[in-house]
C-alpha positions as CSV (number, residue, x, y, z in Angstrom):
1,M,0.0,0.0,0.0
2,K,1.3,3.4,-1.0
3,V,1.8,6.2,1.6
4,K,-1.0,8.2,0.1
5,D,-3.3,5.2,0.4
6,K,-2.7,5.2,4.2
7,I,-4.2,8.7,4.6
8,P,-8.0,9.2,4.4
9,K,-9.4,11.7,1.9
10,L,-11.6,13.3,4.6
11,R,-10.0,14.0,8.0
12,F,-10.3,16.3,11.0
13,P,-7.7,19.1,10.6
14,E,-5.9,18.5,13.9
15,F,-4.7,15.0,12.7
16,N,-2.0,14.2,10.2
17,G,0.4,11.5,9.3
18,I,-0.3,8.0,7.9
19,W,-2.5,5.4,9.4
20,K,-0.7,2.3,10.7
21,E,-1.4,-1.1,9.3
22,K,-2.0,-3.7,12.0
23,F,-2.8,-7.4,11.7
24,L,-6.1,-8.3,13.3
25,K,-4.4,-11.0,15.4
26,K,-2.2,-8.3,17.0
27,I,-5.1,-6.2,18.2
28,A,-7.9,-8.8,18.8
29,E,-8.2,-12.3,20.3
30,K,-10.4,-15.1,19.1
31,V,-13.2,-16.0,21.5
32,N,-13.2,-19.8,22.2
33,D,-15.4,-19.9,25.3
34,K,-17.9,-22.7,24.9
35,N,-21.3,-22.9,26.7
36,K,-20.2,-26.1,28.3
37,V,-22.9,-26.5,31.0
38,N,-25.7,-24.8,29.0
39,E,-25.3,-21.7,31.2
40,F,-26.7,-19.3,28.6
41,Y,-29.8,-19.8,26.6
42,N,-30.0,-16.5,24.7
43,V,-29.2,-17.7,21.2
44,L,-28.0,-14.9,18.9
45,T,-27.6,-14.6,15.1
46,N,-25.7,-12.1,12.9
47,S,-27.9,-10.5,10.3
48,A,-26.3,-8.4,7.5
49,I,-29.0,-5.8,7.8
50,Q,-30.0,-5.8,11.5
51,G,-26.7,-6.8,13.1
52,I,-26.6,-9.2,16.0
53,V,-30.1,-10.0,17.2
54,N,-32.0,-12.6,19.2
55,Q,-32.4,-15.6,16.9
56,T,-36.0,-16.4,17.8
57,D,-37.0,-12.8,17.1
58,Y,-35.2,-12.7,13.8
59,F,-36.6,-16.0,12.4
60,N,-39.9,-15.8,14.4
61,K,-39.1,-19.3,15.7
62,E,-36.4,-21.2,17.5
63,I,-33.7,-22.7,15.2
64,A,-31.2,-23.9,17.8
65,N,-32.0,-26.8,20.2
66,K,-32.1,-25.0,23.6
67,N,-31.3,-28.3,25.3
68,N,-28.0,-28.7,23.4
69,L,-26.1,-25.5,23.3
70,S,-22.9,-26.8,24.9
71,G,-21.0,-26.5,21.7
72,Y,-22.0,-22.9,21.1
73,Y,-19.6,-20.0,21.8
74,I,-20.4,-17.5,24.5
75,V,-20.7,-14.0,23.1
76,R,-20.5,-11.1,25.4
77,E,-21.4,-7.4,24.9
78,N,-18.9,-5.6,22.5
79,D,-17.6,-8.9,21.1
80,F,-17.3,-8.8,17.3
81,V,-18.8,-11.6,15.2
82,Y,-18.1,-12.6,11.6
83,N,-20.8,-14.5,9.7
84,P,-19.4,-16.3,6.7
85,R,-22.8,-16.4,5.0
86,I,-22.8,-14.1,2.0
87,S,-25.7,-12.0,0.5
88,V,-26.3,-9.1,-1.7
89,S,-25.9,-6.7,1.2
90,A,-22.9,-8.5,2.6
91,P,-20.9,-10.0,-0.3
92,V,-18.1,-11.4,1.9
93,G,-20.4,-11.9,5.0
94,P,-21.0,-9.3,7.7
95,I,-18.8,-8.4,10.7
96,K,-21.0,-6.9,13.5
97,R,-20.5,-5.8,17.1
98,N,-22.7,-7.4,19.7
99,N,-24.7,-4.7,21.4
100,C,-27.0,-7.3,23.0
101,E,-26.6,-8.9,26.4
102,T,-24.5,-12.0,26.7
103,G,-25.7,-14.9,24.6
104,V,-24.5,-17.9,22.6
105,M,-23.8,-18.3,18.9
106,S,-23.2,-21.3,16.5
107,P,-19.6,-22.4,16.1
108,L,-20.0,-21.5,12.4
109,Y,-19.4,-17.9,13.4
110,T,-16.0,-16.4,14.2
111,I,-16.0,-14.4,17.4
112,F,-13.2,-12.0,18.4
113,R,-12.6,-9.4,21.1
114,F,-10.6,-6.1,20.8
115,S,-8.5,-4.3,23.4
116,E,-7.0,-0.8,23.5
117,N,-9.0,0.5,20.6
118,N,-12.2,2.4,20.1
119,L,-14.9,-0.1,19.5
120,S,-17.2,2.3,17.8
121,F,-14.5,3.2,15.3
122,L,-13.9,-0.5,14.6
123,E,-17.7,-1.0,14.2
124,Q,-17.8,1.7,11.6
125,Y,-14.7,0.3,9.9
126,F,-16.4,-3.0,9.4
127,A,-19.3,-1.2,7.8
128,T,-17.0,-0.2,4.9
129,K,-15.7,-2.4,2.2
130,F,-12.0,-1.8,2.8
131,W,-11.5,-5.3,4.3
132,H,-13.4,-7.1,1.5
133,K,-10.5,-7.3,-0.9
134,Y,-8.5,-9.3,1.6
135,M,-11.4,-11.7,2.2
136,Y,-11.8,-12.3,-1.5
137,S,-8.1,-13.1,-1.8
138,I,-8.1,-15.8,0.9
139,A,-11.6,-17.4,0.3
140,N,-11.8,-21.0,-0.7
141,Y,-14.1,-20.9,-3.8
142,G,-14.7,-24.6,-3.6
143,A,-16.9,-23.9,-0.6
144,R,-20.7,-23.7,-0.4
145,Y,-21.9,-21.2,-2.9
146,D,-23.6,-19.1,-0.2
147,R,-20.8,-19.2,2.4
148,M,-17.2,-18.0,2.5
149,S,-14.7,-20.7,3.5
150,I,-11.8,-19.1,5.4
151,T,-9.5,-20.6,8.0
152,N,-9.2,-18.8,11.3
153,S,-5.5,-18.3,10.8
154,D,-6.1,-16.5,7.4
155,F,-9.0,-14.5,8.9
156,F,-6.8,-13.1,11.7
157,R,-4.0,-12.2,9.2
158,M,-6.4,-9.5,7.9
159,K,-4.7,-6.0,8.0
160,L,-6.6,-3.0,9.3
161,S,-5.4,0.6,8.9
162,I,-5.7,2.2,12.3
163,P,-5.2,5.9,13.4
164,S,-4.3,7.1,16.8
165,L,-6.8,6.5,19.6
166,S,-7.8,10.1,19.7
167,E,-8.5,10.2,16.0
168,Q,-10.5,6.9,16.3
169,Q,-12.6,8.5,19.1
170,K,-13.3,11.7,17.1
171,T,-14.1,9.8,13.9
172,A,-16.4,7.4,15.8
173,S,-18.2,10.2,17.6
174,F,-19.0,12.0,14.4
175,L,-20.2,8.9,12.6
176,T,-22.3,7.9,15.6
177,A,-24.0,11.3,15.5
178,V,-24.9,10.6,11.9
179,D,-26.2,7.1,12.9
180,D,-28.4,8.7,15.6
181,K,-29.9,11.0,12.9
182,I,-30.6,7.9,10.7
183,Q,-32.2,6.1,13.6
184,Q,-34.4,9.2,14.4
185,L,-35.6,9.5,10.8
186,T,-36.2,5.7,10.6
187,K,-38.3,5.9,13.8
188,K,-40.2,8.9,12.5
189,K,-40.9,7.2,9.2
190,N,-42.2,4.0,10.9
191,L,-44.4,6.0,13.3
192,L,-45.9,7.9,10.5
193,G,-46.5,4.7,8.6
194,Q,-48.2,3.1,11.6
195,Y,-50.3,6.3,12.1
196,K,-51.5,6.2,8.5
197,K,-52.3,2.5,8.7
198,G,-54.3,3.0,11.9
199,V,-56.2,6.1,10.6
200,M,-57.0,4.4,7.3
201,Q,-58.6,1.4,9.1
202,K,-60.7,3.8,11.3
203,V,-61.7,6.0,8.4
204,F,-63.0,3.1,6.2
205,K,-64.7,1.5,9.2
206,Q,-66.4,5.0,9.7
207,E,-65.0,5.3,13.2
208,I,-63.5,8.6,12.1
209,R,-65.8,10.9,10.0
210,F,-65.1,14.2,8.2
211,N,-67.3,17.3,8.1
212,D,-68.0,19.6,5.2
213,D,-66.5,23.1,4.9
214,E,-69.3,24.5,7.1
215,G,-68.6,21.9,9.8
216,N,-71.8,19.9,9.1
217,D,-72.0,16.1,9.0
218,F,-71.8,14.4,5.6
219,P,-74.6,12.0,4.7
220,E,-74.4,8.3,5.8
221,W,-72.3,6.0,3.6
222,E,-74.1,3.8,1.0
223,E,-73.6,0.1,0.6
224,K,-72.6,-0.8,-3.0
225,K,-71.1,-3.8,-4.8
226,L,-67.9,-3.4,-6.7
227,G,-69.8,-4.3,-9.9
228,D,-72.1,-1.4,-9.4
229,I,-69.2,1.1,-9.8
230,A,-66.6,-0.9,-11.8
231,S,-66.4,-2.9,-15.0
232,R,-64.0,-5.7,-15.8
233,I,-61.4,-5.1,-18.4
234,T,-61.0,-8.1,-20.8
235,I,-59.5,-6.4,-23.9
236,K,-56.9,-8.7,-25.3
237,N,-53.6,-7.5,-26.8
238,K,-54.4,-8.3,-30.4
239,E,-51.4,-8.6,-32.7
240,S,-49.2,-8.0,-29.6
241,R,-49.6,-4.2,-30.1
242,V,-48.5,-3.5,-26.6
243,V,-45.2,-5.0,-25.5
244,F,-44.7,-3.4,-22.1
245,V,-45.4,-6.2,-19.6
246,L,-46.6,-5.2,-16.1
247,T,-46.8,-7.2,-12.8
248,N,-48.6,-6.5,-9.5
249,S,-46.4,-6.5,-6.5
250,A,-47.9,-6.5,-3.0
251,R,-45.2,-4.0,-1.8
252,K,-44.4,-1.9,-4.9
253,G,-47.8,-2.0,-6.7
254,V,-48.1,-2.2,-10.5
255,V,-44.6,-2.1,-11.9
256,S,-42.6,-3.2,-15.0
257,Q,-42.2,-7.0,-14.9
258,H,-38.7,-6.7,-16.4
259,D,-37.6,-4.2,-13.7
260,Y,-39.2,-6.1,-10.9
261,F,-37.8,-9.5,-11.7
262,D,-34.6,-8.1,-13.4
263,K,-35.5,-10.2,-16.4
264,A,-38.3,-10.8,-18.8
265,I,-40.8,-13.5,-17.6
266,A,-43.4,-13.3,-20.3
267,N,-42.7,-14.4,-23.9
268,Q,-42.5,-11.1,-25.8
269,N,-43.5,-12.9,-29.0
270,N,-46.7,-14.2,-27.5
271,L,-48.6,-11.5,-25.7
272,E,-51.9,-11.7,-27.6
273,G,-53.7,-13.4,-24.7
274,Y,-52.6,-10.8,-22.2
275,Y,-55.0,-8.1,-21.0
276,V,-54.4,-4.4,-22.0
277,V,-54.1,-2.4,-18.8
278,K,-54.5,1.4,-19.1
279,V,-53.4,4.0,-16.6
280,D,-55.8,4.2,-13.6
281,D,-57.1,0.6,-14.2
282,F,-57.0,-1.5,-11.0
283,V,-55.5,-5.0,-10.9
284,Y,-56.2,-7.8,-8.5
285,N,-53.4,-10.4,-8.1
286,P,-54.8,-13.6,-6.5
287,R,-51.3,-14.7,-5.4
288,I,-51.1,-14.5,-1.6
289,S,-48.2,-13.7,0.7
290,S,-47.6,-12.6,4.3
291,F,-47.8,-9.0,3.1
292,A,-51.0,-9.6,1.1
293,P,-52.9,-12.4,2.7
294,V,-55.7,-12.4,0.1
295,G,-53.6,-10.9,-2.7
296,P,-53.1,-7.2,-3.5
297,I,-55.4,-4.8,-5.5
298,K,-53.3,-2.0,-6.9
299,R,-53.8,0.9,-9.3
300,N,-51.8,1.2,-12.5
301,K,-50.1,4.6,-12.2
302,L,-47.2,3.8,-14.5
303,K,-48.3,3.6,-18.2
304,E,-50.3,1.4,-20.5
305,G,-49.1,-2.2,-20.6
306,V,-50.3,-5.8,-20.6
307,M,-50.8,-8.3,-17.9
308,S,-51.3,-12.1,-17.7
309,P,-55.0,-13.2,-17.8
310,L,-54.3,-14.7,-14.3
311,Y,-54.9,-11.2,-13.0
312,T,-58.4,-9.5,-12.7
313,V,-58.3,-6.1,-14.3
314,F,-61.1,-3.6,-13.7
315,H,-61.9,0.1,-14.2
316,I,-63.8,2.1,-11.5
317,N,-66.3,4.6,-12.9
318,A,-65.6,7.4,-10.5
319,E,-63.9,10.7,-10.3
320,N,-61.9,10.2,-7.2
321,L,-59.7,7.1,-7.8
322,D,-57.4,8.0,-4.9
323,F,-60.2,7.2,-2.5
324,F,-60.5,3.7,-3.9
325,E,-56.7,3.2,-4.0
326,F,-56.5,3.9,-0.3
327,F,-59.5,1.6,0.4
328,F,-57.8,-1.3,-1.3
329,N,-54.7,-0.7,0.8
330,T,-56.7,-1.5,4.0
331,T,-57.9,-4.9,5.1
332,G,-61.6,-3.9,5.0
333,W,-62.3,-6.1,1.9
334,H,-60.3,-9.1,3.0
335,K,-63.1,-10.8,5.0
336,Y,-65.3,-11.0,1.9
337,I,-62.5,-12.5,-0.2
338,N,-61.8,-15.1,2.4
339,S,-65.6,-15.9,2.6
340,I,-65.8,-16.8,-1.1
341,A,-62.3,-18.2,-1.7
342,N,-62.1,-21.8,-2.9
343,I,-60.1,-23.5,-0.1
344,G,-59.2,-26.3,-2.5
345,A,-57.2,-24.0,-4.7
346,R,-53.4,-23.8,-4.9
347,Y,-52.0,-23.0,-1.5
348,D,-50.3,-19.8,-2.7
349,R,-53.3,-18.5,-4.7
350,I,-56.8,-17.3,-4.0
351,N,-59.3,-19.0,-6.3
352,I,-62.5,-17.0,-6.9
353,T,-64.8,-16.4,-9.8
354,N,-65.0,-13.0,-11.5
355,D,-68.7,-12.8,-10.7
356,D,-68.0,-13.3,-7.0
357,F,-65.2,-10.8,-7.1
358,L,-67.4,-8.1,-8.5
359,K,-70.0,-8.8,-5.8
360,M,-67.5,-7.4,-3.2
361,P,-69.4,-5.0,-0.9
362,I,-68.0,-1.5,-0.6
363,S,-69.3,1.3,1.7
364,L,-69.1,4.6,-0.1
365,P,-69.4,8.1,1.3
366,C,-70.6,11.0,-0.8
367,K,-68.2,12.5,-3.4
368,S,-67.3,15.4,-1.1
369,E,-66.3,13.2,1.8
370,Q,-64.4,10.9,-0.6
371,Q,-62.4,14.0,-1.6
372,K,-61.8,15.0,2.0
373,I,-60.6,11.5,2.9
374,A,-58.3,11.3,-0.1
375,D,-56.8,14.7,0.5
376,F,-56.1,13.9,4.1
377,L,-54.4,10.6,3.3
378,I,-52.4,12.1,0.4
379,A,-51.1,14.8,2.7
380,T,-50.0,12.1,5.2
381,D,-48.3,10.2,2.3
382,K,-46.4,13.4,1.4
383,K,-45.2,13.7,5.0
384,I,-43.9,10.1,4.9
385,E,-42.3,10.7,1.5
386,L,-40.5,13.8,2.9
387,V,-39.1,11.9,5.8
388,N,-38.1,9.0,3.6
389,T,-36.2,11.4,1.3
390,Q,-34.4,12.9,4.3
391,L,-33.6,9.3,5.4
392,E,-32.2,8.3,2.0
393,K,-30.1,11.4,1.8
394,T,-28.7,10.9,5.2
395,Q,-27.9,7.2,4.5
396,S,-26.2,8.3,1.2
397,F,-24.2,10.9,3.2
398,K,-23.1,8.3,5.7
399,K,-22.1,5.9,2.9
400,G,-19.9,8.7,1.4
401,L,-18.3,9.4,4.7
402,L,-17.4,5.8,5.2
403,Q,-15.6,5.8,1.9
404,Q,-13.7,8.9,2.6
405,M,-12.9,8.7,6.3
406,F,-11.3,5.2,6.3
407,V,-8.4,3.6,4.3
């Protein structure tokens, strides 16, 4: 490594000189303490995104046998853990600091403990990619495709560039402040999302009502069937006129199929049997998931495209489509779908007839109250989007800092 490569691009002005390279084995020791008498039962796991967390909470079930943890390593607070399992977000596996209480971890992990260094600085260092090149150079590529195979001796020969303790402390304090901002924005975004979800359920259950501009009550809501206000779209893509293929994602809504799957799923030469979906048409995807237990209904806000005939496409004959878009993002219509679903269908797909689907009951307020409801929820969405933009900018800022403040 050249001298200039041992000096970070971004640095506090009171510090100068090169950062010293040190072998990991010189500044950390491997943790080999086994849970010999099953003393600890708090089983931990190392997630690339969430860090070190309780295994049961992470997987929503117990993975390890609580009666046979004697071969597991004891992991104490501030120990560091390397997980050799690779993923998109951790291409050489993550190294995370344990901020939980003492627990145990599988011997598949490598656990190590630092002394005489700022742990927050080292935690930030392992959030960079500066150590990845070394890991690639020593990995055994004959190993499992989803796991790095590295010996302990090779792992502890990793070189880290380390500044003075005072520079470590100042760098860590600054980056921790940025992390605190990210956590605050994340919490604010989540709270706004929960608030919106709760308000939507109460609005469409009519537990919360709006008043007109004079403060008077609006009329009572009317009971309608979906078929009274909507018509099914069955226009086929004759001669494959439209080649833009859409899909309906429970999380992202109606999106480009190619972009969503990162490849073309449909046969571009045989789209004649697909339905033409115009902007503002609604699409029901009968495929169920934990996020959409009866399948999602989403509005096409992208552009004209085509969709598989497995979807139910319909157009709502109303002025305020925002109101209906919000309604279908609640669970208010789920009970009806469950009541008519064919239980003998594929386990991952709701099976209902189009006639039954269009008999879905919907309670509708007058047009003016529909507008009030839509305006309120749109304003809430804008607040969430503003916080999300701030969060993304701060995360991008942090990413840039990591690249420039370490070597």
